[in-house]
C-alpha angles and dihedrals in degrees: 000000000000114000125201119229089257092052090049090053091048090052090052090055095050096100097033114129092228114080107249135185123194118207127189125227090273093054096254123142103257096175144334129205133237095261093055089048088056092048099045101031120180093359089072100036111126094354097130112130092018121122115267092234091069092053092048090054093049094050097040096088090059094056109093097180139358130016125303098201129044120233105084109129088354094295115159092202135050137181131205147150115244131193102219117194110250092001103070125222118339136182114230130196113193128203127188125211121191116220125212134193105256091218101047104017087229116148108254101173145303142258123224117197132179135210109218122213122174111244091212140343127008124005096246093162096064091042091052091045092054091050093050092046093052089048094050092047089054089055088048089057092045092049092056092065104018098103096037091061108022096050089059093055116098092207091055095046089048093056093045089052090047090056092044093051094048093049095042089057094057123104115281112283144086124317131206127207110204110201094016096175113185092347104255093139089041090058091052092046098045088059089063091067096244128138105253136196120192125196128192136151099208114095091203094049093048091049090054091049093050092050095060108105096221091053098036090058090056101045108118091015115058095345129070119188119203119185101205145099116278089221091079122023108158091160092068115077121225120268092018100136138050091207134032126188130192110178113184096321104111094073090070097050128098091216109028092162088060091051090054088050088054092048092052092045095054093044118097119237106270091022125129126251118193120184130176114193143152118287124227089257093054117152116178097199093064091061094044091051090051090052091055091044092052095048088054091046093055094041096246100110099100091046094050103031093113092048091049090050090055092047092049094045092047093049092050090049093048088047098201111228096023096105100052144005089221099124141164092280090054091051091052090050091048095050091045090054090050092056099252111163137201086043120178132181114200125177120238138171094044092309093307094107138025138209117228117196126181146146125246115241115263134035129304111245 
C-alpha cells in the first residue's frame, strides 16, 4: 500500500512515548499513536479518518480547565487539565507542528503532541503506556511468524474453514470479521464475493493484512479495514451485517463481554454469528506441543524453528485466558439467553477451544 509522506511520519510516531495525533490538510484524524490511545481510551477508538471536531467534542467533558488543542487565536501551544479514565487527573501541554510536502513545500497536515504530567499522586499514564507498549510489541513479534507457522497447522486451517463456511451460507449482504489478525479468514471470505469489513487493534497484524495482494487489491472496494478494538465500535451502525465472525480474539480483550455485545448489535436479525474462543479447560501448552510435533512430521521443523520460537514465546507472553474467565461456554450461555437459535458448539484446537455458531432472532432484512 502506498503511503504519503505524512502517513509515513505518523507511522514513525506510533510507538513514541508522547501522545501524538496526525491530522491531514482537511483537519481529519489521519492517525494517532499508542500513547494517545492510552490517554484518550474509548473516546478515540476507531476515530481515524474522522473530522477533528468530533473528537474535540467527545473529549471536551474531560477537560476541567484550559484548552486541549492548539489553534485558538493562532497559538501553536495549549495547556489543560484532563480527567483520563483509569489514569486520574493529568496536566497536558500541547504543541502543534505544521507538515509540508518536501517536494512542493505545500502544507499537507499537522501533528499535535502532548507532554503528560500527573496532576497528583502516581504516574499511572506512563505505567499504562509501558504495559500497552510491551503488549503491542509482543503482537508485533507474533505477527512476524504467525502465517508461516499457523497456516501449516491442520487444526487452524480447519477452524478458518469452519468460519468461512458458516459465513458464506448467510443471506446475501456484508460480513464483518472482528479481530481479523493477519487476514487469513478475510482472504477466504473475500473470494466469496461479499462486502467485507475487518477490525483489529494490532498495528502489526493490520499491516500484515494490508500487505496481502488479494486483500490489498480490494481495500476501498469490497474491503474496509478498521484499526480499532472490537469492544467499542461506535462508527458501525447497528444491524449492519448479515454475518459476524470472532476467531480467537476475545481472549486478549479487557472487556470481551462488551465485544460480544458489539457483535450482536451490528448483526442483522436472522444473521449468523460464529465465534471461536478458549474453553474453560484451556491449556496453552497442549497446542504449542502439537505445533512442534506437526512441523517435525511434515519435515519443516529445521526451516521454521525460529518462527516457531517466536510463536511460542509470544503466546506465553500473551498468556491466553489470563485476562478474563469469559470462555466459549460463557458465550454459548449468553447467546442462548439472547434467544439465538440454531446454536452449535464444536470443539477445536485439540479440545482446548470451541466454535459457537448461531442465528440472531428475527428476520434478515
